[in-house]
C-alpha positions in Angstrom: 62.0 92.7 54.7 63.3 89.2 54.7 65.3 87.1 57.2 66.8 83.7 57.7 67.5 81.8 60.9 71.1 80.8 61.5 72.1 78.1 63.9 75.7 77.3 65.0 76.7 73.7 64.6 79.6 71.3 65.0 78.4 69.2 62.0 76.1 71.2 59.7 75.6 68.4 57.2 74.5 66.0 59.9 72.1 68.4 61.8 70.5 69.7 58.6 69.2 66.2 57.9 67.6 66.0 61.3 65.9 69.4 60.9 64.8 68.6 57.3 62.9 65.7 58.8 61.6 67.6 61.8 60.3 70.5 59.9 59.4 69.0 56.5 61.8 71.3 54.7 64.2 70.6 51.8 68.0 70.5 52.1 69.4 73.0 49.6 71.6 71.5 47.0 74.6 73.7 46.1 76.4 71.2 43.9 76.3 73.1 40.7 77.2 76.4 42.4 80.2 74.8 44.2 81.5 73.1 41.0 81.2 76.3 39.0 83.0 78.3 41.6 85.8 75.7 41.9 86.2 75.7 38.1 86.3 79.5 38.0 89.0 79.6 40.8 86.6 81.4 43.1 86.7 78.6 45.7 89.3 76.1 46.9 88.8 72.3 47.4 89.2 72.7 51.1 86.1 74.9 51.2 84.0 72.0 50.1 82.9 68.5 51.1 81.2 65.7 49.2 77.9 64.5 50.7 76.1 61.6 49.0 78.1 62.2 45.8 77.2 65.9 45.7 79.6 68.8 46.3 78.6 71.1 49.2 80.1 74.0 51.1 82.1 72.6 54.1 81.1 75.3 56.6 77.3 75.4 56.0 74.1 73.6 55.0 70.7 75.1 54.6 67.0 74.3 54.6 64.3 75.9 52.5 60.6 75.6 52.6 59.4 74.0 49.3 56.3 76.3 49.4 58.3 79.4 50.2 56.3 80.3 53.3 58.9 79.8 56.1 62.3 81.4 56.4 65.5 79.7 55.3 67.5 78.0 58.0 71.3 78.0 57.7 73.4 75.7 59.9 76.9 77.1 60.1 80.1 75.4 61.3 81.6 76.7 64.5 84.6 75.3 66.4 83.2 75.3 69.9 80.5 73.0 71.3 77.2 74.3 72.7 77.9 75.4 76.3 74.7 77.0 77.6 71.0 76.9 77.3 69.5 78.4 74.1 68.2 81.9 74.4 66.1 81.4 71.2 64.5 78.1 70.1 62.2 76.7 67.5 58.7 75.5 68.2 57.5 72.6 66.1 53.7 73.1 66.1 51.7 69.9 65.4 48.7 70.2 67.8 47.7 68.3 70.9 46.4 65.3 68.9 49.8 64.7 67.1 52.3 65.8 69.7 53.2 62.4 71.2 53.5 60.7 67.8 55.8 63.5 66.6 57.9 63.4 69.7 58.5 59.7 69.2 59.4 60.3 65.5 61.9 62.9 66.5 63.4 60.6 69.2 63.9 58.0 66.6 65.6 60.6 64.4 68.1 61.4 67.2 66.4 63.9 69.5 66.1 63.6 73.2 63.0 64.3 75.3 64.0 66.8 78.1 60.8 67.6 79.9 57.0 68.2 79.5 55.7 71.7 80.1 52.3 73.2 80.8 50.9 76.6 81.3 47.2 76.7 81.9 45.6 74.6 79.1 48.8 74.8 76.9 51.1 71.9 76.8 54.4 71.2 75.1 57.4 68.9 75.2 60.9 70.4 75.4 63.4 68.4 73.4 67.1 68.6 72.3 68.3 68.0 68.8 71.3 65.7 68.2 73.7 68.6 69.0 71.8 69.5 72.2 69.9 72.6 70.9 66.6 72.9 72.7 63.3 73.1 70.8 59.6 72.5 71.7 56.9 70.4 70.2 53.6 72.1 70.8 
């Protein structure tokens, strides 16, 4: 069995860049597929956007693990903004000794520090990505 993680977004092509940096994953390049489908009449121009000179699907952007160990993450365009707390979130696991440095890097990339948490000896920092989706750095 295989699965991917899908995250709703107001700007998939912006948020995919943040998460690529946060997780050390690669942004999928669909340029050749998009161009081929346009030429074959299987897609319309309005289905696409141009990002950094490359054609991409307008309504989605995805990350993949270059080593193939982690699931694919798809960011899909939705019309409504985030309105409530996440019921599912990602944990970015870096270890106690690297947590604060990683938090600062993510803030510089557009994240917001929300609060610090602790349960027994376990500590984490809850953050929000540029679209307000919560995640933890553990």
